[in-house]
N, C-alpha and C positions, 0 to 999 in steps of 0.2 A: 586449726591456720596456727595460731604460734605457739605453740608446744612442735610442730613439725619443723619452723622456722626458726624459731627463737631460743629453744629448749627450756620454755619454761609454760605454764599456763598462764594464763592473762588472770589480771586480779580482779574482787567483784566490783567496781567501777568500771573496767571495760567488759566484763559481762552484761552487768544489768545497758549501757550506753547501744551494746550491741543486739536487743530483746527487746529496746525502745522503738517506739512508734513513732513518727513526726508528724504532725497531721498541718502545719505549718510552711509557708512556702519558705525555699532556702535563699538568702540574697547573693549578692554578686558575690561578696568577702565568703562565705559559706564555700558556695562551688570554687571558688578560685585556690584556696585554702583543702578542698579536697584536691583539685587536680592538680595540685604546687606537692601534696604528698604522696600522691600518686606517681608523680613522675620522680621525687626522692626516695621512694620504696623501688623502684625498677633501677634508677642511678647505683642503688646500696646490693643490688642482686636480690633482692626479694620479690621476682616477677608477679609471682601471684599472687601476695596482697596486691602492690603496685595497680598493677591489670582490674584486680575487684574496685579497687579507689578509684581509676576512670570509668570503670563501668557505670561505678554509683554515680559522678557527677554527669555523666551523660545521661544516665536514666532520670536526674534531678535535673537538669536543663530540660530534656523534653520534656516533662511535665508540666514544666516553667512556664517553655513557651504554648503547651497545650491550652493553659488558661491566660495565656495573654501575656505572663509574663516577662517573656524572652532571657538571655543572656548578655551581658556585654562586659566582658574579662578587660580588665586594666589594659590586655595588650591590644588592645583596640580592634579587635573582632567588630565586624559590624551587625545592628541589630535583624533578626530575620522580620 
């Protein structure tokens, strides 16, 4: 992914983060940050990476809604 788009391999911190599994539920700020990074990546021309970020955010928000957490981003979308 990184090598194809950026021409460089990811560093050890990025590689480690990509393989980490997170057991805790993400908070609103984390979800919003993932969405914003996805939008920024798409706007910068890195569509594949941006879409992957947006899909991750959707998956996390869906998982959170199944546990009753819901997601209410700062833009005022209603909680379901």
